[in-house]
C-alpha positions in Angstrom: -12.2 18.5 0.5 -9.6 15.7 0.7 -11.5 13.7 3.2 -14.7 13.1 1.3 -12.3 11.1 -1.3 -10.5 9.5 1.3 -13.4 8.3 3.1 -14.6 5.5 0.6 -11.3 4.7 -0.6 -10.2 3.9 3.4 -13.4 1.9 3.5 -13.4 -0.1 0.5 -10.0 -0.9 1.7 -11.8 -2.6 5.4 -14.0 -4.0 2.9 -11.5 -6.1 0.9 -9.3 -6.9 3.7 -11.5 -8.0 6.7 -12.3 -11.6 6.6 -16.1 -11.1 6.7 -15.9 -9.9 3.4 -13.7 -12.3 1.8 -15.4 -15.3 2.6 -14.0 -17.9 0.6 -16.8 -20.5 -1.2 -20.0 -19.6 0.4 -21.7 -22.0 -1.7 -19.1 -24.8 -1.1 -19.7 -27.5 1.9 -17.8 -26.9 5.4 -14.7 -29.3 5.1 -13.8 -27.4 1.6 -14.6 -24.4 2.5 -12.4 -24.1 5.5 -9.8 -25.5 3.3 -9.6 -22.5 0.8 -10.2 -20.7 4.0 -6.8 -21.9 5.4 -5.5 -21.4 2.4 -6.1 -17.6 1.6 -5.2 -17.1 5.5 -2.7 -19.2 6.2 0.8 -18.8 7.3 1.9 -17.0 4.3 -0.8 -14.2 4.7 1.0 -12.0 6.3 4.2 -12.0 4.2 1.9 -12.5 0.0 0.0 -9.5 1.6 3.2 -7.4 1.5 4.7 -8.3 -1.6 1.3 -8.0 -3.4 1.0 -4.0 -1.7 4.7 -3.2 -1.9 4.6 -2.4 -5.5 2.1 0.2 -4.9 4.3 1.8 -2.7 7.0 1.7 -4.9 5.1 3.5 -7.4 3.2 5.7 -5.7 6.3 7.3 -4.1 8.2 7.8 -7.7 4.9 9.3 -8.9 5.1 11.6 -6.1 8.6 12.5 -6.9 7.9 13.1 -10.3 5.1 15.5 -9.6 6.7 17.1 -7.1 10.3 17.3 -7.9 13.6 15.9 -7.1 14.9 17.4 -4.2 17.5 20.0 -5.0 20.0 21.5 -3.1 21.1 25.1 -3.7 24.8 26.3 -4.6 27.5 27.3 -2.5 27.6 31.3 -3.1 31.1 30.9 -5.1 32.3 34.5 -3.2 32.3 32.8 0.0 34.3 29.4 -0.3 34.1 28.6 3.1 30.6 27.8 2.7 28.9 25.2 3.8 25.9 23.8 3.6 
């Protein structure tokens, strides 16, 4: 059941990320189209993509911690003071 929900998300992700799906200005003349494409997929594309996606990972991690609870450590047994964890 989980896989049925996961597959559309994966397909959607690749649909957006693939350059063929994200054509820049399809009605523009060739010179402007190439300038727009170089501006989007230029040398800073990797960093910009990372900076855009990073907050989603942070929020997902915080939500997972809230949902599953923060890690807790067992209290040592007071009858055995030499017990270490």
